[in-house]
PABA-167035 format. One line per 3 residues: number of its first residue (from 1); their letters; for each residue x, y, z of C-alpha. Coordinates in pm, 1 decimal. Layout:
BEGIN
NUM = A = X/Y/Z ~ ...
END
This chain:
BEGIN
1 = XXX = -3473.0/375.1/-679.2 ~ -3567.5/9.8/-636.8 ~ -3336.5/-73.9/-927.6
4 = XXX = -3044.2/97.3/-754.2 ~ -3110.5/-87.3/-428.9 ~ -3121.2/-415.5/-620.5
7 = XXX = -2785.1/-333.0/-778.8 ~ -2639.1/-251.5/-436.7 ~ -2749.4/-593.0/-310.1
10 = XXX = -2609.3/-769.7/-617.4 ~ -2273.5/-596.0/-581.7 ~ -2265.7/-670.6/-209.0
13 = XXX = -2336.2/-1036.1/-280.3 ~ -2047.4/-1052.0/-525.4 ~ -1817.7/-916.1/-251.7
16 = XXX = -1965.0/-1119.4/32.8 ~ -1627.7/-1279.4/108.8 ~ -1382.6/-1007.2/15.9
19 = XXX = -1537.0/-712.5/201.3 ~ -1583.2/-889.7/538.7 ~ -1219.4/-1002.9/515.7
22 = XXX = -1105.8/-642.0/463.5 ~ -1324.0/-504.1/742.8 ~ -1244.3/-771.4/999.3
25 = XXX = -874.1/-764.5/915.4 ~ -842.8/-387.2/953.5 ~ -1052.8/-382.7/1270.6
28 = XXX = -861.5/-667.0/1430.8 ~ -530.9/-496.8/1351.0 ~ -641.9/-181.6/1533.2
31 = XXX = -773.1/-387.0/1826.8 ~ -445.0/-576.5/1848.7 ~ -235.8/-257.2/1830.8
34 = XXX = -447.5/-95.5/2103.3 ~ -411.6/-397.6/2329.8 ~ -38.2/-422.9/2267.4
37 = XXX = 22.9/-54.4/2340.2 ~ -178.6/-75.8/2662.0 ~ 35.2/-372.3/2769.0
40 = XXX = 380.3/-268.5/2648.1 ~ 354.0/99.3/2742.7 ~ 135.7/88.4/3053.0
43 = XXX = 347.8/343.6/3238.5 ~ 336.0/713.9/3157.2 ~ 717.0/730.8/3160.0
46 = XXX = 741.9/457.9/2894.4 ~ 490.7/632.6/2670.5 ~ 662.6/968.3/2714.9
49 = XXX = 999.0/820.0/2620.5 ~ 878.6/662.5/2295.2 ~ 679.1/972.3/2199.7
52 = XXX = 982.2/1198.1/2252.9 ~ 1198.9/975.6/2038.0 ~ 935.5/980.6/1763.9
55 = XXX = 885.2/1358.2/1785.2 ~ 1258.6/1413.7/1742.9 ~ 1294.9/1177.7/1447.2
58 = XXX = 1160.9/1261.2/1100.0 ~ 1189.3/890.3/1017.2 ~ 926.4/799.9/1276.2
61 = XXX = 708.7/1093.9/1172.7 ~ 723.9/1002.5/804.0 ~ 635.8/637.8/855.8
64 = XXX = 394.4/644.0/1150.3 ~ 241.4/992.9/1171.8 ~ 209.8/1264.5/1435.2
67 = XXX = 255.7/1216.3/1810.1 ~ -29.2/1395.6/1986.8 ~ 24.3/1338.9/2355.8
70 = XXX = 135.8/1065.9/2592.6 ~ -195.9/898.3/2675.3 ~ -265.5/541.1/2568.3
73 = XXX = -525.6/650.6/2313.1 ~ -291.9/909.1/2161.6 ~ -12.9/652.1/2130.9
76 = XXX = -246.5/393.0/1976.8 ~ -368.1/641.2/1716.7 ~ -8.8/743.6/1640.7
79 = XXX = 101.2/383.1/1597.1 ~ -185.8/254.6/1387.8 ~ -383.8/523.2/1208.9
82 = XXX = -179.9/588.5/894.0 ~ -140.9/222.8/798.6 ~ -508.7/158.2/867.3
85 = XXX = -610.4/459.6/658.4 ~ -402.8/329.2/367.3 ~ -575.5/-9.0/394.0
88 = XXX = -917.5/161.0/400.6 ~ -821.8/358.3/89.9 ~ -707.8/47.7/-96.3
91 = XXX = -1021.6/-143.3/3.2 ~ -1236.9/140.1/-128.4 ~ -1052.0/184.8/-457.4
94 = XXX = -1049.7/-185.4/-540.3 ~ -1420.8/-210.2/-459.2 ~ -1517.1/79.6/-686.5
97 = XXX = -1297.6/-17.3/-981.7 ~ -1419.1/-377.5/-962.1 ~ -1781.3/-269.7/-1004.0
100 = XXX = -1726.7/10.9/-1256.3 ~ -1441.7/13.2/-1506.5 ~ -1364.5/-357.9/-1471.1
103 = XXX = -1730.6/-451.9/-1527.2 ~ -1741.8/-231.1/-1836.1 ~ -1426.7/-394.2/-1968.1
106 = XXX = -1559.8/-747.5/-1912.1 ~ -1906.7/-678.3/-2057.2 ~ -2106.3/-711.9/-1734.5
109 = XXX = -2203.6/-343.5/-1734.3 ~ -2358.9/-384.2/-2078.9 ~ -2590.5/-656.2/-1947.5
112 = XXX = -2692.5/-438.1/-1652.8 ~ -2743.6/-141.2/-1883.9 ~ -2989.8/-341.0/-2093.0
115 = XXX = -3237.9/-316.8/-1805.2 ~ -3472.9/-13.9/-1787.9 ~ -3257.9/186.7/-1545.2
118 = XXX = -3065.0/512.0/-1567.6 ~ -2719.5/506.6/-1724.4 ~ -2553.4/611.7/-1399.7
121 = XXX = -2752.7/368.1/-1180.7 ~ -2473.8/113.7/-1151.0 ~ -2221.8/379.9/-1045.9
124 = XXX = -2471.5/519.7/-796.9 ~ -2511.3/173.5/-645.5 ~ -2134.3/137.4/-619.1
127 = XXX = -2102.2/472.8/-443.4 ~ -2374.9/375.3/-197.5 ~ -2211.2/38.9/-132.9
130 = XXX = -1870.8/203.5/-83.1 ~ -2010.9/452.5/166.7 ~ -2198.1/176.5/353.4
133 = XXX = -1889.9/-44.8/370.3 ~ -1678.8/236.8/512.9 ~ -1950.8/315.9/766.6
136 = XXX = -1937.7/-46.8/881.5 ~ -1557.7/-27.3/888.4 ~ -1571.0/287.6/1103.5
139 = XXX = -1808.6/117.3/1348.7 ~ -1592.5/-195.8/1365.7 ~ -1271.7/1.9/1421.0
142 = XXX = -1444.0/203.6/1693.4 ~ -1569.7/-117.7/1851.1 ~ -1217.8/-261.6/1842.3
145 = XXX = -1074.9/43.2/2018.2 ~ -1354.7/40.4/2275.1 ~ -1304.0/-331.9/2338.6
148 = XXX = -934.9/-262.4/2403.3 ~ -1031.1/-23.6/2683.3 ~ -1009.6/314.7/2513.7
151 = XXX = -1271.5/582.6/2569.4 ~ -1587.7/540.7/2366.0 ~ -1591.2/896.2/2228.7
154 = XXX = -1227.3/888.0/2123.0 ~ -1276.0/538.1/1977.7 ~ -1573.8/660.9/1776.1
157 = XXX = -1378.9/957.8/1642.5 ~ -1083.1/734.4/1550.7 ~ -1314.0/496.1/1364.9
160 = XXX = -1476.0/790.7/1188.4 ~ -1131.2/914.7/1080.2 ~ -1056.8/582.7/911.3
163 = XXX = -1403.2/564.6/756.2 ~ -1388.9/922.9/625.5 ~ -1063.6/850.8/442.3
166 = XXX = -1222.3/541.8/289.3 ~ -1529.7/736.0/176.4 ~ -1311.3/999.5/14.0
169 = XXX = -1124.9/735.2/-184.2 ~ -1456.2/582.9/-294.4 ~ -1526.2/909.3/-477.2
172 = XXX = -1165.8/934.8/-601.8 ~ -1177.0/582.4/-746.4 ~ -1508.9/657.6/-914.9
175 = XXX = -1345.3/956.7/-1083.6 ~ -1045.3/747.2/-1188.4 ~ -1283.3/489.6/-1339.1
178 = XXX = -1418.9/759.3/-1572.5 ~ -1071.1/865.9/-1679.3 ~ -877.0/543.0/-1731.3
181 = XXX = -949.8/312.6/-2028.1 ~ -909.4/-23.5/-1851.6 ~ -968.5/-181.7/-1515.6
184 = XXX = -601.4/-257.8/-1469.6 ~ -496.9/100.4/-1541.5 ~ -772.0/233.1/-1316.2
187 = XXX = -668.0/7.1/-1028.9 ~ -306.5/113.2/-1066.2 ~ -390.4/483.2/-1083.1
190 = XXX = -631.3/470.7/-788.1 ~ -388.4/272.5/-572.0 ~ -116.9/517.4/-676.1
193 = XXX = -327.2/804.3/-545.5 ~ -359.6/624.4/-211.4 ~ 19.0/591.1/-203.2
196 = XXX = 60.3/957.7/-295.9 ~ -169.7/1053.7/-7.4 ~ 51.4/853.8/229.8
199 = XXX = 367.3/1017.1/95.2 ~ 226.4/1370.1/115.0 ~ 112.3/1306.4/470.3
202 = XXX = 455.8/1168.5/552.5 ~ 639.3/1469.6/408.5 ~ 415.4/1711.8/595.8
205 = XXX = 461.0/1520.5/921.1 ~ 838.3/1490.9/881.2 ~ 856.8/1869.0/837.7
208 = XXX = 630.9/1914.5/1141.8 ~ 714.0/2131.7/1441.9 ~ 742.9/1960.4/1784.0
211 = XXX = 643.1/2138.7/2102.9 ~ 892.8/2221.5/2378.0 ~ 866.4/1890.9/2566.2
214 = XXX = 858.1/1673.5/2249.6 ~ 519.7/1517.7/2324.1 ~ 321.8/1667.1/2034.7
217 = XXX = 404.5/1762.0/1675.6 ~ 218.3/2004.9/1451.1 ~ 232.7/1888.0/1089.6
220 = XXX = 357.7/2097.3/800.5 ~ 129.9/2242.3/535.7 ~ 208.0/1961.6/289.3
223 = XXX = -8.8/1719.8/486.8 ~ -309.0/1938.1/402.1 ~ -279.5/1798.6/48.4
226 = XXX = -352.1/1448.6/178.5 ~ -689.6/1311.2/292.3 ~ -495.9/1090.4/534.7
229 = XXX = -344.2/1407.1/678.8 ~ -691.1/1558.9/720.8 ~ -811.9/1250.4/905.2
232 = XXX = -510.9/1268.8/1132.5 ~ -603.2/1626.8/1226.0 ~ -920.8/1503.2/1392.5
235 = XXX = -705.0/1423.8/1700.1 ~ -960.9/1181.3/1845.0 ~ -797.3/1109.6/2181.6
238 = XXX = -653.6/1450.4/2270.6 ~ -865.1/1737.0/2135.0 ~ -1129.3/1570.9/1917.9
241 = XXX = -1222.7/1787.5/1620.9 ~ -1480.1/1653.6/1373.1 ~ -1432.9/1945.2/1131.2
244 = XXX = -1159.0/1777.0/919.5 ~ -1376.4/1465.9/884.4 ~ -1678.5/1670.5/782.8
247 = XXX = -1461.9/1846.1/525.0 ~ -1345.7/1511.0/384.0 ~ -1702.8/1384.8/363.8
250 = XXX = -1821.3/1705.5/195.7 ~ -1536.4/1688.0/-57.6 ~ -1622.5/1324.2/-130.8
253 = XXX = -1988.3/1415.7/-183.1 ~ -1906.9/1698.0/-425.8 ~ -1667.2/1476.5/-619.3
256 = XXX = -1921.9/1192.0/-633.9 ~ -2190.7/1424.3/-773.8 ~ -1948.1/1548.2/-1038.9
259 = XXX = -1853.3/1191.4/-1131.8 ~ -2219.0/1094.2/-1170.0 ~ -2259.2/1382.6/-1415.0
262 = XXX = -1961.1/1259.4/-1616.3 ~ -2094.7/903.0/-1622.1 ~ -2435.2/1023.0/-1736.6
265 = XXX = -2283.4/1181.3/-2046.5 ~ -2024.3/910.3/-2119.5 ~ -2079.8/617.5/-2351.1
268 = XXX = -2045.4/270.3/-2207.2 ~ -1686.4/153.0/-2243.8 ~ -1555.8/499.6/-2329.0
271 = XXX = -1308.9/688.9/-2110.3 ~ -1170.5/1039.4/-2083.4 ~ -827.1/899.3/-2165.5
274 = XXX = -830.5/694.1/-2484.2 ~ -612.2/385.5/-2499.2 ~ -393.0/414.6/-2810.5
277 = XXX = -424.0/148.1/-3075.5 ~ -137.3/-96.1/-3098.2 ~ 86.9/-139.2/-3398.0
280 = XXX = -15.9/-372.5/-3675.6 ~ 295.4/-586.8/-3628.1 ~ 499.0/-666.0/-3317.7
283 = XXX = 841.5/-511.0/-3285.7 ~ 1167.9/-681.3/-3199.0 ~ 1107.2/-951.9/-2942.0
286 = XXX = 732.0/-928.5/-2979.9 ~ 707.2/-1289.2/-3096.4 ~ 843.6/-1424.9/-2766.9
289 = XXX = 675.9/-1469.7/-2429.9 ~ 931.3/-1242.2/-2265.6 ~ 879.5/-971.2/-2525.4
292 = XXX = 503.5/-993.8/-2484.5 ~ 535.2/-972.9/-2106.7 ~ 755.5/-664.6/-2140.5
295 = XXX = 507.1/-494.9/-2372.2 ~ 226.9/-557.0/-2122.8 ~ 421.0/-456.6/-1813.9
298 = XXX = 641.7/-160.6/-1903.0 ~ 382.7/114.9/-1836.4 ~ 316.6/-29.1/-1490.1
301 = XXX = 688.8/-62.4/-1424.6 ~ 740.7/304.1/-1505.5 ~ 471.6/396.4/-1254.1
304 = XXX = 634.5/190.7/-978.4 ~ 975.0/339.5/-1064.6 ~ 834.8/690.4/-1028.5
307 = XXX = 710.7/602.5/-680.9 ~ 1048.4/449.6/-594.6 ~ 1227.4/761.0/-720.3
310 = XXX = 997.8/977.3/-508.8 ~ 1064.2/762.6/-204.4 ~ 1440.3/778.0/-252.8
313 = XXX = 1432.5/1150.4/-326.5 ~ 1249.5/1217.7/-0.3 ~ 1562.2/1106.1/184.7
316 = XXX = 1759.6/1383.0/13.4 ~ 1489.0/1643.9/65.8 ~ 1470.0/1569.3/438.3
319 = XXX = 1845.3/1531.9/486.2 ~ 1910.4/1891.8/597.9 ~ 1608.7/1879.4/830.8
322 = XXX = 1737.5/1562.7/994.8 ~ 2082.3/1715.0/1035.5 ~ 1931.3/2019.7/1205.3
325 = XXX = 1722.5/1800.6/1434.3 ~ 2027.5/1596.7/1525.7 ~ 2246.6/1891.9/1612.4
328 = XXX = 2437.5/1824.1/1932.8 ~ 2169.7/1601.3/2081.4 ~ 2401.5/1344.0/2236.7
331 = XXX = 2119.1/1173.6/2425.5 ~ 1933.6/1105.9/2101.4 ~ 2252.5/973.6/1944.1
334 = XXX = 2301.0/742.7/2237.6 ~ 1940.0/623.0/2215.3 ~ 1980.1/541.1/1846.9
337 = XXX = 2294.9/344.3/1923.6 ~ 2111.8/148.7/2194.7 ~ 1829.8/71.6/1952.8
340 = XXX = 2080.3/-52.4/1694.5 ~ 2374.9/-186.4/1897.6 ~ 2709.5/-248.2/1737.0
343 = XXX = 2641.4/-30.8/1432.0 ~ 2751.2/301.9/1290.7 ~ 2393.4/419.6/1309.1
346 = XXX = 2322.2/789.5/1293.5 ~ 1970.8/922.2/1272.9 ~ 2014.8/996.2/900.8
349 = XXX = 2108.6/629.9/850.4 ~ 1802.4/510.8/1042.9 ~ 1581.0/734.4/831.1
352 = XXX = 1736.6/619.6/503.8 ~ 1715.0/255.9/612.2 ~ 1344.6/297.0/686.6
355 = XXX = 1279.7/450.3/344.6 ~ 1475.6/183.4/161.4 ~ 1280.9/-80.6/354.4
358 = XXX = 963.5/73.1/212.8 ~ 1127.5/60.3/-130.8 ~ 1161.9/-314.3/-75.8
361 = XXX = 785.6/-331.1/-21.1 ~ 735.0/-139.7/-347.1 ~ 965.2/-385.4/-525.3
364 = XXX = 760.3/-678.3/-394.5 ~ 434.8/-508.9/-496.8 ~ 574.2/-449.9/-846.5
367 = XXX = 652.8/-817.9/-889.4 ~ 322.6/-934.7/-741.8 ~ 127.4/-714.2/-981.0
370 = XXX = 326.8/-853.8/-1273.5 ~ 243.5/-1211.4/-1169.5 ~ -123.9/-1133.3/-1116.7
373 = XXX = -137.8/-1004.1/-1472.4 ~ -130.5/-1372.6/-1570.6 ~ -462.4/-1427.7/-1396.4
376 = XXX = -618.4/-1138.8/-1586.4 ~ -493.7/-1285.0/-1912.7 ~ -651.7/-1615.1/-1815.9
379 = XXX = -992.4/-1483.0/-1705.2 ~ -1027.0/-1258.5/-2011.1 ~ -959.0/-1544.8/-2251.1
382 = XXX = -631.4/-1424.1/-2398.2 ~ -424.1/-1693.5/-2230.1 ~ -623.8/-1966.0/-2403.4
385 = XXX = -551.4/-1811.5/-2742.6 ~ -186.9/-1757.9/-2657.5 ~ -130.6/-2112.5/-2531.6
388 = XXX = -304.1/-2265.5/-2832.6 ~ 28.2/-2209.3/-3011.0 ~ 288.6/-2487.8/-2988.7
391 = XXX = 456.0/-2336.2/-2682.3 ~ 452.2/-2463.0/-2326.8 ~ 275.8/-2314.9/-2028.9
394 = XXX = 597.1/-2335.3/-1829.1 ~ 771.9/-2100.7/-2072.9 ~ 488.7/-1850.1/-2048.4
397 = XXX = 493.5/-1857.9/-1669.2 ~ 874.6/-1848.6/-1653.9 ~ 895.8/-1546.2/-1883.8
400 = XXX = 654.5/-1350.4/-1667.0 ~ 828.8/-1454.0/-1345.5 ~ 1161.9/-1347.2/-1490.5
403 = XXX = 1019.4/-1008.2/-1581.6 ~ 857.2/-976.0/-1237.5 ~ 1190.0/-1041.8/-1064.7
406 = XXX = 1372.0/-802.9/-1298.0 ~ 1108.5/-536.8/-1226.9 ~ 1169.1/-572.6/-853.4
409 = XXX = 1542.3/-526.1/-910.3 ~ 1485.0/-215.5/-1124.1 ~ 1255.8/-56.7/-865.4
412 = XXX = 1513.6/-118.3/-591.7 ~ 1794.3/30.5/-802.9 ~ 1585.3/339.1/-881.6
415 = XXX = 1507.2/393.3/-512.5 ~ 1870.8/352.1/-409.3 ~ 1995.3/579.1/-686.5
418 = XXX = 1740.0/848.6/-603.0 ~ 1837.0/833.5/-235.6 ~ 2204.9/865.0/-325.7
421 = XXX = 2145.4/1161.8/-554.3 ~ 1916.5/1333.5/-304.7 ~ 2150.5/1296.6/-11.0
424 = XXX = 2450.2/1399.4/-220.7 ~ 2277.2/1717.5/-337.4 ~ 2176.2/1799.1/19.6
427 = XXX = 2534.2/1753.3/136.7 ~ 2444.8/1504.2/411.4 ~ 2587.4/1180.9/269.9
430 = XXX = 2926.0/1040.2/360.5 ~ 2865.3/682.7/250.7 ~ 3078.0/510.1/-14.2
433 = XXX = 2940.1/535.2/-368.1 ~ 2683.7/268.5/-438.3 ~ 2614.3/181.7/-74.6
436 = XXX = 2254.1/300.1/-83.4 ~ 2189.0/116.2/-409.9 ~ 2325.6/-198.5/-246.8
439 = XXX = 2107.7/-127.4/58.2 ~ 1798.6/-114.5/-161.5 ~ 1900.4/-431.4/-345.8
442 = XXX = 1934.9/-609.4/-9.9 ~ 1553.3/-620.5/2.9 ~ 1517.4/-787.6/-337.5
445 = XXX = 1548.4/-1149.4/-210.4 ~ 1246.2/-1089.6/14.1 ~ 1060.9/-932.7/-278.6
448 = XXX = 1121.9/-1227.9/-512.1 ~ 1006.0/-1464.7/-237.7 ~ 669.5/-1286.3/-243.5
451 = XXX = 670.8/-1311.5/-623.0 ~ 727.2/-1687.7/-609.0 ~ 456.7/-1732.9/-344.1
454 = XXX = 209.0/-1542.9/-560.2 ~ 301.2/-1761.7/-857.5 ~ 226.7/-2073.1/-651.7
457 = XXX = -111.9/-1927.3/-560.7 ~ -182.0/-1853.9/-926.7 ~ -97.9/-2210.8/-1020.5
460 = XXX = -275.0/-2380.9/-728.9 ~ -579.7/-2163.7/-645.9 ~ -621.3/-1927.9/-943.3
463 = XXX = -958.9/-1787.0/-836.4 ~ -814.5/-1673.9/-503.3 ~ -468.0/-1568.9/-614.3
466 = XXX = -544.9/-1195.2/-637.1 ~ -676.8/-1142.3/-280.2 ~ -434.1/-1396.5/-135.5
469 = XXX = -137.3/-1252.6/-326.3 ~ -192.4/-902.6/-194.2 ~ -288.6/-1050.9/141.9
472 = XXX = 51.2/-1217.2/169.8 ~ 222.0/-881.8/115.4 ~ -2.5/-711.1/371.1
475 = XXX = 57.9/-991.0/619.8 ~ 433.2/-975.0/573.7 ~ 426.9/-599.1/619.4
478 = XXX = 214.1/-622.6/935.1 ~ 441.3/-887.2/1087.2 ~ 745.9/-677.7/1003.1
481 = XXX = 604.9/-344.5/1125.3 ~ 391.3/-453.8/1420.5 ~ 521.9/-798.1/1517.2
484 = XXX = 726.4/-679.9/1813.7 ~ 464.9/-426.9/1924.9 ~ 195.5/-696.6/1921.2
487 = XXX = 417.8/-927.1/2122.7 ~ 401.0/-1201.2/1860.3 ~ 635.7/-1497.0/1906.3
490 = XXX = 966.9/-1469.7/1726.4 ~ 894.8/-1767.4/1500.3 ~ 576.4/-1601.9/1375.5
493 = XXX = 753.9/-1273.2/1311.2 ~ 1021.6/-1462.7/1120.6 ~ 756.3/-1584.9/875.7
496 = XXX = 774.8/-1240.9/712.7 ~ 1056.3/-1228.4/455.1 ~ 1106.5/-860.8/538.0
499 = XXX = 1237.7/-966.0/879.1 ~ 1535.1/-1134.1/712.5 ~ 1642.5/-849.4/486.0
502 = XXX = 1963.2/-673.6/590.4 ~ 1880.8/-322.2/716.5 ~ 2164.8/-150.8/535.2
505 = XXX = 2333.1/93.2/594.8 ~ 2248.6/57.3/967.2 ~ 2367.6/-305.0/975.4
508 = XXX = 2599.0/-507.4/751.1 ~ 2469.8/-726.6/470.4 ~ 2405.3/-1088.1/570.5
511 = XXX = 2452.1/-1324.0/278.0 ~ 2299.7/-1636.5/435.2 ~ 1935.9/-1516.7/467.0
514 = XXX = 1951.9/-1361.5/119.7 ~ 2071.1/-1689.3/-33.5 ~ 1814.0/-1889.5/162.9
517 = XXX = 1527.1/-1668.1/42.8 ~ 1655.1/-1685.1/-314.5 ~ 1671.6/-2065.4/-306.7
520 = XXX = 1320.5/-2087.6/-159.5 ~ 1196.1/-1849.6/-429.7 ~ 1348.6/-2065.1/-704.2
523 = XXX = 1187.5/-2374.3/-553.2 ~ 856.1/-2192.5/-539.2 ~ 885.4/-2090.9/-905.1
526 = XXX = 954.9/-2452.3/-1001.5 ~ 655.9/-2569.8/-798.2 ~ 435.8/-2307.9/-964.6
529 = XXX = 543.5/-2423.5/-1310.8 ~ 467.5/-2786.4/-1219.8 ~ 125.3/-2705.1/-1074.1
532 = XXX = 32.2/-2480.7/-1365.3 ~ 109.3/-2753.9/-1616.1 ~ -125.9/-2993.4/-1435.4
535 = XXX = -436.0/-2773.2/-1406.7 ~ -689.8/-2652.6/-1658.9 ~ -732.1/-2290.2/-1758.5
538 = XX = -1019.3/-2144.4/-1556.3 ~ -1237.9/-1838.2/-1620.8
END
């Protein structure tokens, strides 16, 4: 047991900067949302109005979650829980993969295994660390809610809901680490499962049933397939029920025990899925940087495209539901037109616009992951071998940036095409052909700006580029989603590239911001190439 505790301390020391940043960032976000809601919606009439709009709109339900009353605590939980739960899931999956599959891939696990400890000791330490980190996160989130003036019991239950989701994904990531053959594949698969949990929760909520006065929505059965949906059912500020959280914790415990059994019988470095051996000779284009980048990135690109297709297809699947909700509700139509003045906005357009905005986030994430692959090549020593050939660093970087930008475009096209097909099949689309594809592509300039910023980080501060790269995306998303709610100044909100993307089809395309972001992205790519040429390769 002393060996396991020592491993827990070693792993915690390795993450002494990353984990506090995650915990404090998530906790501060919830504190800020709680304070903003208490300020912006102090009156019961204001809270009732926004809750009724949300309850009547599948777009709000899909993105934010379930309204559960008109109190301040209920509104805070509705506004912030789902995004916070996703962040807790990502924190947990990255933590577990970093200390399991990635350590096996890099040889660290072999050094640890040389000590006189059990084969599964390192995984046990990681599971303990993951549970402890999520316990601290739950306490910090609860403290943030309590500091914002919410009731202590409801704040504790809300923190426990976030922590329970994180604990569940600790066990899920541990299982993924046994299945996938590489750290990169395991990270992608585990993060994909977090995204799938968000989507399943969103579908169940969008198909939910509102009560008569539109102040509470009961989710559909699909949300039962999502741990985020189970956490949401705890209803901390209205009718607190710890049973869903206990169920999540029990499921995580059972899964963790099963994973420990698998690890005990698995050889170090082996996996349940075997990575196929490559061909003896490269195919067409394999002797170029661009061809090499494509060979490394295409499996990941397919995964992102599947998510984009799912996101676009949801618009078609929910089209009839939205039409039924709309009905002859003239007051809701008028409210939508006031929210988006001067536009042709119908509720179906608002919903589609919201989904395509999320597709823009997926496009940015696709490109960021492609750029961060360069750092993995560098730390694992392959970049040094590759660049020992008479070819320039700038060409290597440029080829990968080109593929990253192209990947973002492909993801956007897939999302727009899937939305078009889905809405056409449901019979609820009257837009000109290609409009939704163009609407998805309108978010690409913002995506490539994130790609260029990540490239600059890789060239300037390579050891920090991975957390900072994803942190930029999270920051841009928070500013775009919560900037107005938090009462942030307009100039700070405008820092997020997502704020400058045209929200088609609700509003017309604006060429000037798109060109400006594209020019800035090109300048950033040039700066990254210059900085990369001037620095040494670092482990």
